[in-house]
C-alpha positions as CSV (number, residue, x, y, z in Angstrom):
1,M,-26.3,-13.4,26.2
2,T,-27.0,-13.7,22.5
3,V,-28.7,-10.8,20.8
4,R,-30.5,-11.3,17.5
5,V,-30.0,-8.3,15.2
6,A,-31.8,-7.5,11.9
7,V,-30.4,-5.0,9.5
8,A,-32.6,-3.0,7.1
9,G,-30.8,-1.4,4.1
10,A,-28.2,-4.2,4.2
11,S,-27.1,-3.7,0.6
12,G,-25.8,-0.1,1.2
13,Y,-22.5,1.1,2.6
14,A,-23.7,1.8,6.1
15,G,-25.7,-1.5,6.3
16,G,-22.7,-3.5,5.0
17,E,-20.4,-1.9,7.6
18,V,-22.8,-2.6,10.4
19,L,-22.8,-6.3,9.2
20,R,-19.0,-6.4,9.1
21,L,-18.9,-5.2,12.7
22,L,-21.7,-7.5,13.9
23,S,-20.1,-10.5,12.3
24,G,-17.2,-10.2,14.8
25,H,-19.4,-9.3,17.8
26,P,-19.2,-12.0,20.5
27,E,-22.8,-11.5,21.6
28,V,-24.6,-11.1,18.3
29,E,-26.5,-13.4,16.0
30,V,-27.2,-11.8,12.6
31,G,-30.9,-12.2,11.8
32,A,-32.9,-10.9,8.9
33,L,-31.2,-8.8,6.2
34,T,-33.5,-6.5,4.1
35,A,-33.3,-4.1,1.2
36,Q,-35.6,-2.2,-1.1
37,A,-34.6,-2.4,-4.8
38,S,-32.1,-5.2,-4.0
39,A,-34.6,-7.5,-2.3
40,G,-34.2,-11.1,-3.6
41,D,-30.4,-10.7,-4.2
42,P,-27.8,-12.6,-2.3
43,L,-25.9,-10.3,0.0
44,G,-22.6,-11.3,-1.6
45,R,-23.7,-9.6,-4.8
46,H,-23.5,-6.2,-3.0
47,H,-20.9,-7.0,-0.3
48,P,-18.6,-9.7,-1.6
49,H,-16.2,-9.0,1.3
50,L,-18.7,-10.3,3.8
51,R,-17.9,-13.9,3.2
52,S,-19.7,-15.4,6.2
53,L,-23.0,-13.8,5.1
54,A,-22.5,-13.8,1.3
55,D,-25.2,-16.5,0.7
56,R,-27.9,-14.8,2.8
57,V,-30.8,-13.5,0.6
58,L,-32.0,-10.0,1.1
59,G,-35.7,-9.8,2.0
60,P,-38.1,-6.8,1.6
61,T,-37.9,-4.0,4.2
62,T,-41.2,-4.4,6.0
63,P,-42.2,-4.5,9.7
64,D,-43.0,-8.2,9.3
65,A,-39.6,-9.0,8.0
66,L,-38.0,-7.2,10.9
67,A,-40.2,-8.7,13.6
68,G,-38.9,-11.1,16.2
69,H,-35.5,-9.5,16.7
70,D,-33.9,-8.0,19.8
71,V,-32.3,-5.2,17.8
72,V,-33.2,-3.6,14.4
73,V,-30.7,-1.4,12.6
74,L,-32.2,0.9,10.1
75,A,-29.6,1.9,7.5
76,L,-32.1,3.6,5.2
77,P,-32.2,6.8,3.3
78,H,-33.2,10.0,5.2
79,G,-37.0,10.1,5.6
80,A,-37.5,6.4,5.3
81,S,-37.0,5.3,8.9
82,G,-39.9,7.0,10.7
83,E,-42.7,4.8,9.2
84,I,-40.8,1.5,9.7
85,A,-39.7,2.4,13.3
86,A,-43.3,3.4,14.3
87,A,-44.4,-0.1,13.3
88,L,-41.9,-1.9,15.5
89,P,-42.6,-2.9,19.2
90,D,-41.5,-0.6,21.9
91,D,-39.4,-3.2,23.6
92,V,-37.2,-3.7,20.5
93,L,-34.0,-1.7,20.4
94,V,-34.1,0.3,17.1
95,L,-30.9,2.1,15.9
96,D,-31.5,4.6,13.2
97,C,-28.4,5.3,11.1
98,G,-30.3,7.9,9.1
99,A,-31.0,11.4,10.2
100,D,-34.8,11.1,10.9
101,H,-34.6,11.2,14.7
102,R,-31.4,13.2,15.5
103,L,-32.8,16.7,15.7
104,A,-34.7,18.0,18.7
105,D,-35.9,21.1,16.8
106,A,-38.7,20.1,14.4
107,A,-38.4,23.5,12.6
108,A,-34.7,22.8,11.9
109,W,-35.6,19.4,10.5
110,E,-38.2,20.8,8.2
111,Q,-35.9,23.6,7.0
112,F,-33.0,21.4,6.1
113,Y,-34.8,18.2,5.1
114,G,-38.1,19.5,3.7
115,S,-40.4,16.9,5.3
116,A,-42.4,16.4,8.5
117,H,-40.3,15.7,11.6
118,A,-40.5,12.0,12.8
119,G,-39.6,12.8,16.4
120,T,-36.5,12.9,18.6
121,W,-34.7,9.8,20.0
122,P,-31.8,9.5,22.4
123,Y,-28.7,10.6,20.6
124,G,-26.1,7.9,19.9
125,M,-22.8,9.7,20.6
126,P,-21.6,8.4,23.9
127,E,-18.8,10.9,24.1
128,L,-20.9,13.9,23.7
129,I,-20.4,16.3,26.6
130,T,-23.7,17.2,28.2
131,G,-23.5,19.6,31.1
132,G,-21.4,17.8,33.8
133,G,-21.7,14.3,32.2
134,R,-21.7,12.4,28.9
135,Q,-24.4,11.2,26.6
136,R,-23.7,7.6,27.3
137,D,-25.7,7.9,30.5
138,A,-28.8,8.5,28.4
139,L,-28.2,5.4,26.2
140,V,-28.2,2.9,29.0
141,G,-31.5,1.0,28.7
142,A,-32.7,3.0,25.6
143,R,-34.9,1.3,23.1
144,R,-34.6,3.9,20.4
145,V,-31.3,5.5,19.4
146,A,-30.5,8.1,16.7
147,V,-27.0,7.4,15.3
148,P,-25.1,10.7,14.6
149,G,-24.1,12.1,11.3
150,C,-20.5,11.2,10.3
151,N,-19.4,14.8,9.6
152,V,-21.1,15.9,12.8
153,T,-19.1,13.4,14.8
154,A,-15.8,14.7,13.5
155,V,-16.6,18.3,14.1
156,T,-18.2,17.7,17.5
157,L,-15.4,15.5,18.9
158,G,-12.8,18.0,17.5
159,L,-14.2,21.1,19.1
160,Q,-16.5,20.2,22.1
161,P,-13.7,20.2,24.8
162,G,-13.0,23.8,24.1
163,V,-16.7,24.7,24.2
164,A,-17.3,22.8,27.5
165,A,-14.2,24.5,29.1
166,G,-15.2,28.0,27.9
167,L,-12.0,28.3,26.0
168,V,-13.4,29.1,22.5
169,D,-16.0,31.4,21.1
170,P,-18.7,29.2,19.6
171,T,-20.3,32.1,17.7
172,D,-17.5,32.0,15.0
173,V,-16.9,28.3,14.3
174,V,-15.4,27.5,10.9
175,A,-15.2,23.8,9.8
176,V,-13.7,22.5,6.6
177,L,-13.8,18.8,6.0
178,A,-12.1,16.4,3.6
179,V,-14.6,13.6,3.1
180,G,-14.3,10.2,1.3
181,Y,-16.8,9.3,-1.4
182,S,-18.5,6.5,0.6
183,G,-20.1,9.3,2.6
184,A,-22.2,10.1,-0.5
185,G,-23.8,6.7,-0.5
186,K,-23.9,3.9,-3.1
187,G,-26.2,5.5,-5.6
188,L,-24.9,5.9,-9.1
189,K,-24.5,9.6,-9.9
190,P,-22.2,11.1,-12.6
191,H,-20.2,13.2,-10.2
192,L,-19.4,10.1,-8.1
193,L,-17.9,8.1,-11.0
194,A,-14.2,7.3,-10.7
195,S,-13.6,9.1,-14.0
196,E,-15.0,12.3,-12.5
197,A,-13.7,12.0,-9.0
198,L,-10.1,10.6,-9.2
199,G,-7.6,13.4,-9.1
200,S,-10.2,16.0,-8.1
201,A,-11.3,17.6,-4.9
202,A,-14.9,18.9,-5.0
203,P,-16.8,21.1,-2.5
204,Y,-20.5,20.5,-2.0
205,A,-23.3,21.9,0.1
206,V,-21.5,25.2,0.3
207,G,-22.9,28.3,2.0
208,G,-24.7,26.9,5.0
209,T,-26.9,24.4,3.1
210,H,-25.5,21.1,4.5
211,R,-28.0,19.1,6.5
212,H,-25.5,18.4,9.2
213,I,-25.3,22.0,10.3
214,P,-28.2,22.0,12.8
215,E,-27.0,18.8,14.3
216,I,-23.5,20.3,14.9
217,E,-25.2,23.4,16.5
218,Q,-27.3,21.1,18.7
219,N,-24.3,19.2,19.9
220,L,-22.2,22.3,20.7
221,R,-25.2,23.7,22.7
222,A,-25.3,20.5,24.6
223,A,-21.6,21.0,25.4
224,G,-22.4,24.4,26.9
225,A,-22.6,27.0,24.2
226,A,-25.3,29.6,24.7
227,E,-25.2,30.6,21.0
228,V,-23.6,28.8,18.0
229,R,-22.8,29.9,14.5
230,V,-21.1,27.5,12.2
231,S,-19.6,27.9,8.8
232,F,-19.4,24.4,7.4
233,T,-17.8,23.3,4.1
234,P,-17.3,19.7,3.1
235,V,-15.0,18.7,0.3
236,L,-15.1,15.3,-1.5
237,V,-11.6,14.0,-2.0
238,P,-10.5,10.9,-3.9
239,M,-10.5,8.3,-1.1
240,S,-13.1,5.7,-0.5
241,R,-13.6,6.3,3.2
242,G,-12.5,8.8,5.9
243,I,-13.1,12.3,7.2
244,L,-10.5,14.9,8.2
245,A,-12.2,17.7,9.9
246,T,-10.3,21.0,10.5
247,T,-12.3,23.2,12.8
248,T,-11.3,26.6,14.2
249,A,-12.8,29.1,16.6
250,P,-11.5,32.2,18.3
251,L,-10.0,32.0,21.8
252,A,-12.7,33.1,24.2
253,P,-12.0,36.5,25.8
254,G,-9.6,36.1,28.7
255,A,-8.9,32.4,27.9
256,D,-5.4,31.2,28.7
257,P,-3.8,29.7,25.5
258,A,-1.7,27.5,27.8
259,A,-4.8,25.8,29.1
260,V,-6.1,24.7,25.7
261,R,-4.3,21.4,25.3
262,A,-4.9,20.3,28.8
263,A,-8.7,20.7,28.3
264,W,-8.7,18.4,25.4
265,V,-6.5,15.8,27.1
266,E,-8.7,15.8,30.2
267,A,-12.0,15.6,28.2
268,Y,-10.9,12.4,26.5
269,A,-8.7,10.8,29.1
270,D,-11.1,8.0,29.8
271,E,-12.7,7.6,26.4
272,P,-11.9,4.2,24.7
273,F,-12.4,5.4,21.2
274,V,-11.2,9.1,21.2
275,E,-7.5,9.8,21.5
276,V,-5.7,13.1,21.7
277,L,-2.4,12.6,19.9
278,P,0.9,13.5,21.4
279,E,1.9,17.1,20.8
280,G,3.2,17.7,17.3
281,R,1.5,14.7,15.7
282,W,-1.5,15.3,13.5
283,P,-4.3,12.9,12.7
284,T,-4.6,11.2,9.3
285,T,-7.5,9.4,7.9
286,A,-5.3,6.4,7.0
287,A,-4.7,5.7,10.7
288,T,-8.4,5.2,11.3
289,V,-9.5,3.0,8.4
290,G,-11.6,0.1,9.7
291,A,-11.4,1.3,13.3
292,N,-13.9,2.8,15.6
293,T,-11.3,5.5,16.4
294,A,-11.4,9.3,16.4
295,L,-7.9,10.8,16.5
296,V,-7.8,14.4,17.6
297,Q,-5.2,17.1,17.8
298,V,-5.4,20.8,18.9
299,A,-3.2,23.8,18.7
300,V,-3.4,27.6,19.3
301,D,-2.8,29.9,16.3
302,G,-1.5,32.8,18.3
303,R,-1.2,35.1,15.3
304,A,-4.9,34.6,14.4
305,G,-6.1,34.3,17.9
306,R,-7.9,31.0,17.1
307,V,-7.9,27.4,18.4
308,V,-7.4,24.9,15.6
309,T,-8.6,21.3,16.0
310,V,-8.2,18.4,13.6
311,C,-10.2,15.2,13.9
312,A,-9.8,12.1,11.7
313,L,-12.2,9.2,11.6
314,D,-13.5,6.5,9.3
315,N,-16.9,7.8,8.2
316,L,-18.4,4.3,7.9
317,V,-17.1,3.1,11.3
318,K,-16.9,5.7,14.1
319,G,-18.9,8.0,11.8
320,T,-21.8,5.5,11.4
321,A,-21.7,1.7,12.0
322,G,-19.3,1.8,14.9
323,A,-21.4,4.5,16.7
324,A,-24.5,2.2,16.2
325,V,-22.8,-0.8,17.7
326,Q,-21.3,1.2,20.5
327,S,-24.7,2.6,21.3
328,M,-26.3,-0.9,21.1
329,N,-23.8,-2.2,23.6
330,L,-24.6,0.6,26.1
331,A,-28.4,0.2,25.6
332,L,-28.2,-3.6,26.2
333,G,-25.8,-3.5,29.1
334,L,-23.0,-5.1,27.2
335,P,-19.3,-3.9,27.4
336,E,-19.2,-0.6,25.4
337,T,-16.2,-1.8,23.4
338,A,-17.6,-5.2,22.4
339,G,-17.2,-6.0,18.7
340,L,-15.3,-2.8,18.1
341,T,-11.6,-2.2,17.6
342,T,-9.2,0.7,17.6
343,T,-6.8,-1.2,15.3
344,G,-6.9,0.1,11.8
345,V,-5.9,-1.3,8.4
346,A,-2.8,-0.1,6.6
347,P,-1.3,0.6,4.2
C-alpha cells in the first residue's frame, strides 16, 4: 500500500518535521509541497537537512495544488486551515496541525482565538483516555483529524492517569512548562532572536491567556473530570526543541498515595510511545529529541498533599508531526508505529 501525501505549509517547522518523518515512512510517497510567502522556492532553501526533498519546488497553497492525494497535512497558521479543508473532498484524509478543529466548544474557540469556529474534528491523540477506552478507537477510518497542541500533549499525558483513576483533584491543576523556541514558529520576531533568547528564560501568555488552556480542560474532562481549573504558565528556554511539563494537583480526598504510581504505570503499560520511567528517574527533553516519545514520571509530595508529574517530549515530533503521522497510520489501517521511532538523538 502506497499512500500519496501532500504537505501544505512545508517551509515551516511543523511542515518540515512532517516531511522528515514521512521521508522514512515505508508506505508513503511525498506529493505536492506548498507554502504561502515561500511559494516558488526550493524546499532546501528552508530545510537544508531534508536532502532527499531539497530540490522540490514549493507550490502555492490552494485546493487545486493539494488535489489528487490520499492524505493532506495542513501545517498552517491558526485560522488558515478551515477554508482550505472545506474545499478538499470528503474521502481525502486531512490532518490539521493547527488549532482550527481541536475544540468542541465554539465559544471557547472564539474567546481564545477571536474568530469564527471552523468545526470540530476527531482529536488526534491516540493515548487520550476517554471513559473506558482510548481516543485511538475514534481515529480508525477517520478522514478528518485535528492534531493536538504540543503543550497540551505534555500536560495531558502527564496528568490524565490520575484524573481517570480519581486520584487527583482536577479543580486545582498547576502546570509550568519549559518550552523550546521552535514552539513559537519560524516567524522573525525580536524576542525570538538568539541575541535576545540565549541565556534567558522568558514566560509568556501568563495569567490564563494561553490558547492551549481550553484544550487541556477538554482533555481532562474526557479523562473523567467533572470540573477542571488549570493554571498554565509556559516559559521559553534557550533550546531549539523540547517541552518539560511539570504539572501538579492535590491528592483527591481519601486517595491512597501508595496507589498513585501504579495508576500511571497501568495507564501506559501498552502504549508504544508513552513510557513511565523507573522510580527515581526523571524525564529530560534531551532524551526525546527526534523521537515520537513522551517520557513521564510521577511522585507524591506528601508535605504539600499534591501529586507531581513531569512529562518530557519533543514539541515538533510527539507534540506535532509525530502525532499527525501516528493518527494517519490509525486512520488508514497501517501499523500505528510505522515511520515513527522512540530512539532519540544525543548528545
